[in-house]
mmJSON file of the N, C-alpha and C atoms, coordinates in Angstrom:
{"data_MODEL":{"atom_site":{
"group_PDB":["ATOM","ATOM","ATOM","ATOM","ATOM","ATOM","ATOM","ATOM","ATOM","ATOM","ATOM","ATOM","ATOM","ATOM","ATOM","ATOM","ATOM","ATOM","ATOM","ATOM","ATOM","ATOM","ATOM","ATOM","ATOM","ATOM","ATOM","ATOM","ATOM","ATOM","ATOM","ATOM","ATOM","ATOM","ATOM","ATOM","ATOM","ATOM","ATOM","ATOM","ATOM","ATOM","ATOM","ATOM","ATOM","ATOM","ATOM","ATOM","ATOM","ATOM","ATOM","ATOM","ATOM","ATOM","ATOM","ATOM","ATOM","ATOM","ATOM","ATOM","ATOM","ATOM","ATOM","ATOM","ATOM","ATOM","ATOM","ATOM","ATOM","ATOM","ATOM","ATOM","ATOM","ATOM","ATOM","ATOM","ATOM","ATOM","ATOM","ATOM","ATOM","ATOM","ATOM","ATOM","ATOM","ATOM","ATOM","ATOM","ATOM","ATOM","ATOM","ATOM","ATOM","ATOM","ATOM","ATOM","ATOM","ATOM","ATOM","ATOM","ATOM","ATOM","ATOM","ATOM","ATOM","ATOM","ATOM","ATOM","ATOM","ATOM","ATOM","ATOM","ATOM","ATOM","ATOM","ATOM","ATOM","ATOM","ATOM","ATOM","ATOM","ATOM","ATOM","ATOM","ATOM","ATOM","ATOM","ATOM","ATOM","ATOM","ATOM","ATOM","ATOM","ATOM","ATOM","ATOM","ATOM","ATOM"],
"id":[1,2,3,4,5,6,7,8,9,10,11,12,13,14,15,16,17,18,19,20,21,22,23,24,25,26,27,28,29,30,31,32,33,34,35,36,37,38,39,40,41,42,43,44,45,46,47,48,49,50,51,52,53,54,55,56,57,58,59,60,61,62,63,64,65,66,67,68,69,70,71,72,73,74,75,76,77,78,79,80,81,82,83,84,85,86,87,88,89,90,91,92,93,94,95,96,97,98,99,100,101,102,103,104,105,106,107,108,109,110,111,112,113,114,115,116,117,118,119,120,121,122,123,124,125,126,127,128,129,130,131,132,133,134,135,136,137,138],
"type_symbol":["N","C","C","N","C","C","N","C","C","N","C","C","N","C","C","N","C","C","N","C","C","N","C","C","N","C","C","N","C","C","N","C","C","N","C","C","N","C","C","N","C","C","N","C","C","N","C","C","N","C","C","N","C","C","N","C","C","N","C","C","N","C","C","N","C","C","N","C","C","N","C","C","N","C","C","N","C","C","N","C","C","N","C","C","N","C","C","N","C","C","N","C","C","N","C","C","N","C","C","N","C","C","N","C","C","N","C","C","N","C","C","N","C","C","N","C","C","N","C","C","N","C","C","N","C","C","N","C","C","N","C","C","N","C","C","N","C","C"],
"label_atom_id":["N","CA","C","N","CA","C","N","CA","C","N","CA","C","N","CA","C","N","CA","C","N","CA","C","N","CA","C","N","CA","C","N","CA","C","N","CA","C","N","CA","C","N","CA","C","N","CA","C","N","CA","C","N","CA","C","N","CA","C","N","CA","C","N","CA","C","N","CA","C","N","CA","C","N","CA","C","N","CA","C","N","CA","C","N","CA","C","N","CA","C","N","CA","C","N","CA","C","N","CA","C","N","CA","C","N","CA","C","N","CA","C","N","CA","C","N","CA","C","N","CA","C","N","CA","C","N","CA","C","N","CA","C","N","CA","C","N","CA","C","N","CA","C","N","CA","C","N","CA","C","N","CA","C","N","CA","C","N","CA","C"],
"label_alt_id":[null,null,null,null,null,null,null,null,null,null,null,null,null,null,null,null,null,null,null,null,null,null,null,null,null,null,null,null,null,null,null,null,null,null,null,null,null,null,null,null,null,null,null,null,null,null,null,null,null,null,null,null,null,null,null,null,null,null,null,null,null,null,null,null,null,null,null,null,null,null,null,null,null,null,null,null,null,null,null,null,null,null,null,null,null,null,null,null,null,null,null,null,null,null,null,null,null,null,null,null,null,null,null,null,null,null,null,null,null,null,null,null,null,null,null,null,null,null,null,null,null,null,null,null,null,null,null,null,null,null,null,null,null,null,null,null,null,null],
"label_comp_id":["MET","MET","MET","ILE","ILE","ILE","THR","THR","THR","LYS","LYS","LYS","GLY","GLY","GLY","ALA","ALA","ALA","LEU","LEU","LEU","SER","SER","SER","ASN","ASN","ASN","ILE","ILE","ILE","LEU","LEU","LEU","GLU","GLU","GLU","ILE","ILE","ILE","CYS","CYS","CYS","THR","THR","THR","LEU","LEU","LEU","ALA","ALA","ALA","GLU","GLU","GLU","VAL","VAL","VAL","GLU","GLU","GLU","PRO","PRO","PRO","GLY","GLY","GLY","LYS","LYS","LYS","ILE","ILE","ILE","VAL","VAL","VAL","GLU","GLU","GLU","ILE","ILE","ILE","SER","SER","SER","ASP","ASP","ASP","VAL","VAL","VAL","ARG","ARG","ARG","GLU","GLU","GLU","LYS","LYS","LYS","ILE","ILE","ILE","GLU","GLU","GLU","GLN","GLN","GLN","GLN","GLN","GLN","TYR","TYR","TYR","ASN","ASN","ASN","LYS","LYS","LYS","PHE","PHE","PHE","SER","SER","SER","GLU","GLU","GLU","LYS","LYS","LYS","GLU","GLU","GLU","CYS","CYS","CYS"],
"label_asym_id":["A","A","A","A","A","A","A","A","A","A","A","A","A","A","A","A","A","A","A","A","A","A","A","A","A","A","A","A","A","A","A","A","A","A","A","A","A","A","A","A","A","A","A","A","A","A","A","A","A","A","A","A","A","A","A","A","A","A","A","A","A","A","A","A","A","A","A","A","A","A","A","A","A","A","A","A","A","A","A","A","A","A","A","A","A","A","A","A","A","A","A","A","A","A","A","A","A","A","A","A","A","A","A","A","A","A","A","A","A","A","A","A","A","A","A","A","A","A","A","A","A","A","A","A","A","A","A","A","A","A","A","A","A","A","A","A","A","A"],
"label_entity_id":["1","1","1","1","1","1","1","1","1","1","1","1","1","1","1","1","1","1","1","1","1","1","1","1","1","1","1","1","1","1","1","1","1","1","1","1","1","1","1","1","1","1","1","1","1","1","1","1","1","1","1","1","1","1","1","1","1","1","1","1","1","1","1","1","1","1","1","1","1","1","1","1","1","1","1","1","1","1","1","1","1","1","1","1","1","1","1","1","1","1","1","1","1","1","1","1","1","1","1","1","1","1","1","1","1","1","1","1","1","1","1","1","1","1","1","1","1","1","1","1","1","1","1","1","1","1","1","1","1","1","1","1","1","1","1","1","1","1"],
"label_seq_id":[1,1,1,2,2,2,3,3,3,4,4,4,5,5,5,6,6,6,7,7,7,8,8,8,9,9,9,10,10,10,11,11,11,12,12,12,13,13,13,14,14,14,15,15,15,16,16,16,17,17,17,18,18,18,19,19,19,20,20,20,21,21,21,22,22,22,23,23,23,24,24,24,25,25,25,26,26,26,27,27,27,28,28,28,29,29,29,30,30,30,31,31,31,32,32,32,33,33,33,34,34,34,35,35,35,36,36,36,37,37,37,38,38,38,39,39,39,40,40,40,41,41,41,42,42,42,43,43,43,44,44,44,45,45,45,46,46,46],
"pdbx_PDB_ins_code":[null,null,null,null,null,null,null,null,null,null,null,null,null,null,null,null,null,null,null,null,null,null,null,null,null,null,null,null,null,null,null,null,null,null,null,null,null,null,null,null,null,null,null,null,null,null,null,null,null,null,null,null,null,null,null,null,null,null,null,null,null,null,null,null,null,null,null,null,null,null,null,null,null,null,null,null,null,null,null,null,null,null,null,null,null,null,null,null,null,null,null,null,null,null,null,null,null,null,null,null,null,null,null,null,null,null,null,null,null,null,null,null,null,null,null,null,null,null,null,null,null,null,null,null,null,null,null,null,null,null,null,null,null,null,null,null,null,null],
"Cartn_x":[5.549,5.573,5.775,6.554,6.756,6.247,5.386,4.857,4.925,4.759,4.714,3.439,2.567,1.328,0.308,-0.863,-1.945,-2.359,-2.375,-2.734,-4.108,-5.076,-6.432,-6.453,-5.649,-5.583,-4.973,-3.955,-3.311,-4.283,-4.982,-5.901,-7.081,-7.454,-8.559,-8.242,-6.964,-6.622,-6.078,-5.767,-5.237,-6.373,-6.149,-7.141,-6.587,-5.254,-4.614,-3.531,-3.228,-2.158,-1.372,-0.073,0.772,0.958,0.388,0.416,1.623,2.204,3.461,4.038,5.306,5.903,5.103,4.6,3.869,2.401,1.909,0.493,-0.228,-1.062,-1.796,-3.264,-3.842,-5.253,-5.926,-7.233,-7.997,-7.713,-7.531,-7.226,-8.351,-9.589,-10.721,-10.617,-9.928,-9.764,-8.799,-7.903,-6.878,-6.84,-7.768,-7.749,-7.788,-8.657,-8.75,-7.422,-6.802,-5.523,-4.439,-4.449,-3.485,-3.681,-4.922,-5.211,-4.807,-5.037,-4.637,-3.117,-2.403,-0.941,-0.425,-1.04,-0.667,-0.841,-1.98,-2.229,-1.22,-0.876,0.106,1.468,1.904,3.177,3.14,1.991,1.861,1.979,1.625,1.682,3.095,3.976,5.342,6.13,6.97,7.893,9.207,9.848,11.114,12.261],
"Cartn_y":[-9.933,-11.203,-12.29,-13.272,-14.431,-15.648,-16.424,-17.634,-18.778,-19.981,-21.16,-21.914,-22.083,-22.809,-22.005,-22.601,-22.01,-20.621,-20.425,-19.112,-18.668,-19.559,-19.153,-18.628,-19.229,-18.751,-17.358,-17.108,-15.79,-14.734,-15.062,-14.098,-13.782,-14.729,-14.488,-13.396,-13.253,-12.279,-10.969,-10.945,-9.727,-8.814,-7.521,-6.554,-5.67,-5.59,-4.723,-5.491,-5.037,-5.628,-4.499,-4.685,-3.727,-4.259,-3.574,-4.047,-3.537,-2.496,-1.964,-1.098,-0.807,-0.042,1.225,1.248,2.413,2.464,1.519,1.526,0.393,0.786,-0.146,-0.153,-1.362,-1.5,-2.495,-2.49,-3.479,-4.866,-5.839,-7.198,-7.757,-7.368,-7.857,-7.439,-6.323,-5.852,-6.705,-7.418,-8.19,-9.665,-10.084,-11.469,-12.488,-12.303,-13.251,-13.315,-12.178,-12.149,-12.872,-12.673,-13.352,-14.867,-15.308,-16.747,-17.332,-16.597,-17.067,-17.2,-16.216,-16.259,-17.418,-17.635,-18.744,-20.085,-20.241,-21.475,-21.658,-20.582,-20.639,-21.08,-20.498,-20.881,-22.325,-22.761,-24.112,-25.184,-24.826,-25.786,-25.975,-25.02,-25.092,-26.168,-26.842,-27.802,-27.09,-27.48,-26.854,-27.378],
"Cartn_z":[-3.913,-3.25,-4.303,-3.958,-4.82,-4.067,-4.736,-4.115,-5.111,-4.595,-5.462,-5.122,-6.1,-5.879,-5.095,-4.886,-4.093,-4.57,-5.873,-6.411,-5.937,-5.944,-5.546,-4.112,-3.221,-1.836,-1.765,-2.558,-2.578,-3.114,-4.196,-4.799,-3.89,-3.023,-2.089,-1.078,-0.713,0.327,-0.241,-1.522,-2.147,-2.587,-2.476,-2.942,-4.056,-4.148,-5.137,-5.888,-7.095,-7.897,-8.574,-8.672,-9.392,-10.804,-11.784,-13.164,-13.948,-13.447,-13.971,-12.86,-12.917,-11.81,-11.47,-10.226,-9.757,-10.109,-10.897,-11.279,-10.541,-9.578,-8.732,-9.149,-9.286,-9.665,-8.724,-8.731,-7.97,-8.541,-7.676,-8.121,-8.995,-8.704,-9.496,-10.959,-11.227,-12.601,-13.409,-12.734,-13.438,-13.041,-12.207,-11.71,-12.845,-13.813,-14.938,-15.697,-15.926,-16.632,-15.814,-14.504,-13.633,-13.724,-13.655,-13.72,-15.076,-16.152,-17.482,-17.572,-17.058,-17.079,-16.232,-15.087,-14.215,-14.942,-15.62,-16.361,-17.483,-18.158,-19.241,-18.697,-17.594,-16.99,-16.483,-15.971,-15.426,-16.509,-17.734,-18.838,-19.377,-19.118,-19.629,-18.921,-19.687,-19.1,-18.82,-17.752,-17.379,-18.207],
"occupancy":[1.0,1.0,1.0,1.0,1.0,1.0,1.0,1.0,1.0,1.0,1.0,1.0,1.0,1.0,1.0,1.0,1.0,1.0,1.0,1.0,1.0,1.0,1.0,1.0,1.0,1.0,1.0,1.0,1.0,1.0,1.0,1.0,1.0,1.0,1.0,1.0,1.0,1.0,1.0,1.0,1.0,1.0,1.0,1.0,1.0,1.0,1.0,1.0,1.0,1.0,1.0,1.0,1.0,1.0,1.0,1.0,1.0,1.0,1.0,1.0,1.0,1.0,1.0,1.0,1.0,1.0,1.0,1.0,1.0,1.0,1.0,1.0,1.0,1.0,1.0,1.0,1.0,1.0,1.0,1.0,1.0,1.0,1.0,1.0,1.0,1.0,1.0,1.0,1.0,1.0,1.0,1.0,1.0,1.0,1.0,1.0,1.0,1.0,1.0,1.0,1.0,1.0,1.0,1.0,1.0,1.0,1.0,1.0,1.0,1.0,1.0,1.0,1.0,1.0,1.0,1.0,1.0,1.0,1.0,1.0,1.0,1.0,1.0,1.0,1.0,1.0,1.0,1.0,1.0,1.0,1.0,1.0,1.0,1.0,1.0,1.0,1.0,1.0],
"B_iso_or_equiv":[0.0,0.0,0.0,0.0,0.0,0.0,0.0,0.0,0.0,0.0,0.0,0.0,0.0,0.0,0.0,0.0,0.0,0.0,0.0,0.0,0.0,0.0,0.0,0.0,0.0,0.0,0.0,0.0,0.0,0.0,0.0,0.0,0.0,0.0,0.0,0.0,0.0,0.0,0.0,0.0,0.0,0.0,0.0,0.0,0.0,0.0,0.0,0.0,0.0,0.0,0.0,0.0,0.0,0.0,0.0,0.0,0.0,0.0,0.0,0.0,0.0,0.0,0.0,0.0,0.0,0.0,0.0,0.0,0.0,0.0,0.0,0.0,0.0,0.0,0.0,0.0,0.0,0.0,0.0,0.0,0.0,0.0,0.0,0.0,0.0,0.0,0.0,0.0,0.0,0.0,0.0,0.0,0.0,0.0,0.0,0.0,0.0,0.0,0.0,0.0,0.0,0.0,0.0,0.0,0.0,0.0,0.0,0.0,0.0,0.0,0.0,0.0,0.0,0.0,0.0,0.0,0.0,0.0,0.0,0.0,0.0,0.0,0.0,0.0,0.0,0.0,0.0,0.0,0.0,0.0,0.0,0.0,0.0,0.0,0.0,0.0,0.0,0.0],
"pdbx_formal_charge":[null,null,null,null,null,null,null,null,null,null,null,null,null,null,null,null,null,null,null,null,null,null,null,null,null,null,null,null,null,null,null,null,null,null,null,null,null,null,null,null,null,null,null,null,null,null,null,null,null,null,null,null,null,null,null,null,null,null,null,null,null,null,null,null,null,null,null,null,null,null,null,null,null,null,null,null,null,null,null,null,null,null,null,null,null,null,null,null,null,null,null,null,null,null,null,null,null,null,null,null,null,null,null,null,null,null,null,null,null,null,null,null,null,null,null,null,null,null,null,null,null,null,null,null,null,null,null,null,null,null,null,null,null,null,null,null,null,null],
"auth_seq_id":[1,1,1,2,2,2,3,3,3,4,4,4,5,5,5,6,6,6,7,7,7,8,8,8,9,9,9,10,10,10,11,11,11,12,12,12,13,13,13,14,14,14,15,15,15,16,16,16,17,17,17,18,18,18,19,19,19,20,20,20,21,21,21,22,22,22,23,23,23,24,24,24,25,25,25,26,26,26,27,27,27,28,28,28,29,29,29,30,30,30,31,31,31,32,32,32,33,33,33,34,34,34,35,35,35,36,36,36,37,37,37,38,38,38,39,39,39,40,40,40,41,41,41,42,42,42,43,43,43,44,44,44,45,45,45,46,46,46],
"auth_comp_id":["MET","MET","MET","ILE","ILE","ILE","THR","THR","THR","LYS","LYS","LYS","GLY","GLY","GLY","ALA","ALA","ALA","LEU","LEU","LEU","SER","SER","SER","ASN","ASN","ASN","ILE","ILE","ILE","LEU","LEU","LEU","GLU","GLU","GLU","ILE","ILE","ILE","CYS","CYS","CYS","THR","THR","THR","LEU","LEU","LEU","ALA","ALA","ALA","GLU","GLU","GLU","VAL","VAL","VAL","GLU","GLU","GLU","PRO","PRO","PRO","GLY","GLY","GLY","LYS","LYS","LYS","ILE","ILE","ILE","VAL","VAL","VAL","GLU","GLU","GLU","ILE","ILE","ILE","SER","SER","SER","ASP","ASP","ASP","VAL","VAL","VAL","ARG","ARG","ARG","GLU","GLU","GLU","LYS","LYS","LYS","ILE","ILE","ILE","GLU","GLU","GLU","GLN","GLN","GLN","GLN","GLN","GLN","TYR","TYR","TYR","ASN","ASN","ASN","LYS","LYS","LYS","PHE","PHE","PHE","SER","SER","SER","GLU","GLU","GLU","LYS","LYS","LYS","GLU","GLU","GLU","CYS","CYS","CYS"],
"auth_asym_id":["A","A","A","A","A","A","A","A","A","A","A","A","A","A","A","A","A","A","A","A","A","A","A","A","A","A","A","A","A","A","A","A","A","A","A","A","A","A","A","A","A","A","A","A","A","A","A","A","A","A","A","A","A","A","A","A","A","A","A","A","A","A","A","A","A","A","A","A","A","A","A","A","A","A","A","A","A","A","A","A","A","A","A","A","A","A","A","A","A","A","A","A","A","A","A","A","A","A","A","A","A","A","A","A","A","A","A","A","A","A","A","A","A","A","A","A","A","A","A","A","A","A","A","A","A","A","A","A","A","A","A","A","A","A","A","A","A","A"],
"auth_atom_id":["N","CA","C","N","CA","C","N","CA","C","N","CA","C","N","CA","C","N","CA","C","N","CA","C","N","CA","C","N","CA","C","N","CA","C","N","CA","C","N","CA","C","N","CA","C","N","CA","C","N","CA","C","N","CA","C","N","CA","C","N","CA","C","N","CA","C","N","CA","C","N","CA","C","N","CA","C","N","CA","C","N","CA","C","N","CA","C","N","CA","C","N","CA","C","N","CA","C","N","CA","C","N","CA","C","N","CA","C","N","CA","C","N","CA","C","N","CA","C","N","CA","C","N","CA","C","N","CA","C","N","CA","C","N","CA","C","N","CA","C","N","CA","C","N","CA","C","N","CA","C","N","CA","C","N","CA","C","N","CA","C"],
"pdbx_PDB_model_num":[1,1,1,1,1,1,1,1,1,1,1,1,1,1,1,1,1,1,1,1,1,1,1,1,1,1,1,1,1,1,1,1,1,1,1,1,1,1,1,1,1,1,1,1,1,1,1,1,1,1,1,1,1,1,1,1,1,1,1,1,1,1,1,1,1,1,1,1,1,1,1,1,1,1,1,1,1,1,1,1,1,1,1,1,1,1,1,1,1,1,1,1,1,1,1,1,1,1,1,1,1,1,1,1,1,1,1,1,1,1,1,1,1,1,1,1,1,1,1,1,1,1,1,1,1,1,1,1,1,1,1,1,1,1,1,1,1,1]
}}}
């Protein structure tokens, strides 16, 4: 899924994440990493 904005809302309803092709993990295991990456991308200027 591709979304723009509202990351916290998306993470609230997700239970699983694909961390590499075919490797599915609990979202709670990678939520902090997802949020860090989101913040990093948000700081970039286009």
